[in-house]
N, C-alpha and C positions, 0 to 999 in steps of 0.2 A: 388438765390444762397446765402448760409450762408455767413455773413460778414467776418467770420474767414478765408474763402477760397479766398476771393477776393484779387487779387494782389499776390497770392502765387501759382505759377504754380506747385510746388512740392506737395503742399497739394491737389491741384486740381487733380493732377495725381494720388495721393494716393486714393482720394475719388472715382475715377472712375476705379480703378485698376481691380476690379472683372469683370466689364463689358468688359474692354479692354482686359484682359487676355483671355476671351472666344473668342473675336474677333480675337486676335492674333493667337490663335490655329487654328481657321477657316482660317485665312489668310495663314498660313503655309501650311495647307492642300490644299488650292486652288492653291498655287504656285507649289506644288509638282505635283498635278494632271495636272495643266495647262502646266507645262514644259514638261511633258511626252506626252501629247496628242496634243498640239498645236504648240510647237516650231519647229517641223520638217517640216513645210511647209512655202513657201514664202508668205509674206503678200502683196497681190496685191489689188488694188482698185476694189471692186465689185460694188461700188456705184459711178456712174459718177458725178463728181463735175463740174458744169459750172463755168468758171472764167470770171468775168466781173468787171465793175467799178461802184461805186456809190459815187457821189460827189467827184470824184477824188481818191477814196480809193479802193483798190482791195477787191473783195468779191468772195467767193467760195460757191456755193450753190448746193444742191440737194433737190428738192421739188417734191415728188410724188403726184399723184392725191389723194386728201383727206388724207393728212398726219395725223397721230395720234397726232403729236406735232412737234414743231420746236425746234431743239437743237442748241444753239449758242456756238461756240468754241472761247476761248480767249487765245491767245498766251502769252508767258512770255516776260521778258526783252530781247531786241534786236530781237524780233520776228516779224512775219508778218502773213498774211493769209495763207502763205505756210506751217504753222504749221499743217494744216489739211492734208498735203500730206506726212508727215513723217510716218515711219513704224508703230510706236505705235498708233498714232492718226488714221491712216488708219484702223487699226484693230478694234478700237472702233467704228469708223464710219461705217465699214462694218456690225458690229453687230446691230447697231441702224437702219441702212438702211433696213436690213432684217426684222426688226420688224415694219417697216412702218413710221419711223421718218424722217422728213426733216432735213437737215443739213445747217447751216449758219456759215461761218467763214469769218471774216474781220480783219482789223488791226487798231491799235491805231492811234489817230490823230498825235501823236508825231512820226514823221518819220525821225528825226535826233537824234543824241546822243543815249540815252538808249532805245529809241523806246518803251516807256512804256505807259500803260493805265493811265488815270487820275483817281486816286482813292481818291482824296482829298475832293470831294464834291458829295453829293447825289442829287444835283439839276438836274432835267431833262432838264433844260434850260441853266444853267450856266456852267455845265460840258460839254465840247464839245464832249466827247465820248458818254455820255449818250444821249445827244440831237441828235447826228447823228444816234445812234442805234435806237432811237425811230422813226426817219424818215425812216430809212431802214426797220424797222419792218412794218410800215404802207405801205411802197411801196411793200413789199413782199405780204402782205395780199391783196392789190389791184391787183397786177400783176398776182397772181395765183388764185384769186377769193376765198380766204380763209376766214373763219369766224373769227371775232374778238375774239371769244372764243377758238380759237385753242390754246391748252396748250403750254406754253413756258418753256423750260429747258435750262440749261447752264452748260458748263464744262470749267474750266480754270486752267491753270498751272502757279504756282509761282506768279508773278505780275498779271497774268491772274486769279489766285485763288482769289485774293483780288477783281479783277474786276468782276468776276462772282458773288461774294457775293453782291457787290454794285449794279450791274445790276439787279440781282434777287430781291433784297429788294426794290430798287427804282422803278422798274417796277411794283412790287406788290403794293407798296404804291400808285402808280399812277392809280391803277385799272386794270392793265393787269393780265391775267390768268397765273401767274407764278406757275409752279407745283413743281419744284425741281431744286436744283443747286448742282454741284460737285466741291468744291474747292480742288484742287490737289496741295499739297506741298506749301501751303501758308496760311496765316491767313485771317480772315475776315477783310474787309476794316474798317479803323478807324471810318468813319462816321456811319457805321452800328453798330460797337461795342459801340460807344459813345451814340447811341440811344437805347441801350438795347439788341443788338444782333439780329440775324436772326429770323424772324417769318415765313420763308418759309422752307420747308423740305430741308435737306442738307445731302449729303453723303460726309464725309471728307476722303480724301486719303492722307497718308503720306508715306515716305520711312524711314525705321528705322535708317539708317546711314546718313541721310541728314545733311550736315554741312553748307548748304547755308541759310536755314531758321531754326527757333527755333520751333521744334515740340511741345514744351510745350504750345506755343501760340495756336496751333490747338487743343490740349487737352482742353484748356480753352474755346475755341469757341464751341467745341462739348458739354462741360458741360453746357454752357450758353444756347445753342440751346435746350438741354434736359430740362433745367429749364424753358424755355419758352413754354414747352408743345408741341413742334414741332417734327414731325417725323425726326429722325436723326440716322446716323450710322457712325462709324469711322473704317477704315480698314488700317492696317499698312503693307506695303510691306517689308518682311524680306530679308536678304541677302540669296543668293543661290549659289551653285557651278556653275562654267562655264561648258558649254557643246558645242560641235561643232554644235549641232542642234539649238542652240540659234542664230547662225549667218545665218542659212538658212532662217530665217525670212526676211532677206534683199534680195529683189528680184534679185539683180545683182550677188548674191553669190550662187554658186551651192554647192553640198555636198562635193566634192573634195576640193574646195576652203575653205569651212567652216572648214574642218578638218585641213587644212594647217594653218588657222588662230588660231585654238585652239592649235595646236602644237607650234606655234610661241609664244603664250601667256604663255604656260607652260615653254617654254625655257627661258623666262625672269626671272623665279623664283618667280613671283608674285603669281602664283597658282601652286600647286603641280600636280603630275600626275593624281590625282583623280578629279582635278578641284576645290579643296578647296583652299581658300586664304591662302598663306604661309607667308605673311608679314603683318605689321600693316595696319590698314585701311588707316591711313594718308599717308603711303608710297604708297599704291596701288592707292589712289586717285591722288596723285601728279605725279605718273609715267605714268598712262594710257594716259594722254594728249600728251605725247611725243613719244609714240610708233609708229612704222611703221609696215605695215601689208603686207603679201604676195599676196595681191590683190590690184587693183588700183580703185580709184574712190569711195570707200565706207568707207573711214576712219571715217568720221563723224558719220555715222550710226553704225559702229562697236563700236565707243566710247560710243554712246548712249546706245547700248545694254550692254556694260560693266557697265555703270552707273546703269542700271536696275538691273543687276546681283548683284552689290555691294550694292544695295538699297540706292543709292545716290540721289541727286537732279535731277530727270529725270522723264518725263512723261512716264507712263507705261500703257499698255493695260491689265495687269494681271487681273484686276477686271472688265473687260468690261461686263461680264455676270451680275455681281452684279450691275453695273451701269444701265444696261438696265432693270434689274428686279426692281431696285429701282424706275426708271422712270415709268415702266409699272404699278407699284402699286399705282402711283399717278394720273393715267389717269382717267378721269370722266367715 
């Protein structure tokens, strides 16, 4: 990377603008097509995840006979292995399962406080999360009779984005067959950055209106990965209008209830009658957390869907096809 660009995210952003604009146009097209074709059906698990415990920590797995690869999922702050059961994660898992991938989701060692992954060290022995993941991986290979050359993939959200970059690079450096990682809404972990950046293929996903993390950090990671000569792609989720069909993705909500949710949201004045945001992004973000809805038991998932619509800090399945294609292209 040219020295004049180091430490200057704005210059980095300008340097990759032409590539990024092409990807953004593609992202908008994907969102529009995806919203029309896929949002009108409930997202239900098509891949059965077994729930069990490894060394006292919850694990959720689906391992078919002779999987094409194993995909590890990493939750964000205050998360758990239950991340794999949320609507958007389920949609991604369904797509990967259809293509023959095995799924592994577990949780950080830190189970109090912020419940975050340890991203401070790349040591496979000193970092308790990496050490346990290494033991878990070996146990899965043994229990399912898998080859040690089974490709390894990872997807992580927020703090999990940093963890998936650390996991992927540390496992690769230790000789494991890491094929690709997907950091979603988060930067590459500092130990990896400080060592020169990722040398494993990476698909970076960001949300354009994210106010929780600095997207410029991801632009910088993307540029560094390119400079390292590694296959990489960056996709940015744009904001979109709300539609009642968005809420049908939640299995507990039928079409009539979804329309009622949409009408209630329009009545708040946050969105107009066409579903377009009518207030500032800051006001919309601050108000959606306190809204009540005309259905019971689905408030959290409705808020998650609104964050996806607003392109805020939220895991999204918008690019599940692109994720699966990126993984497929890295298979041996």
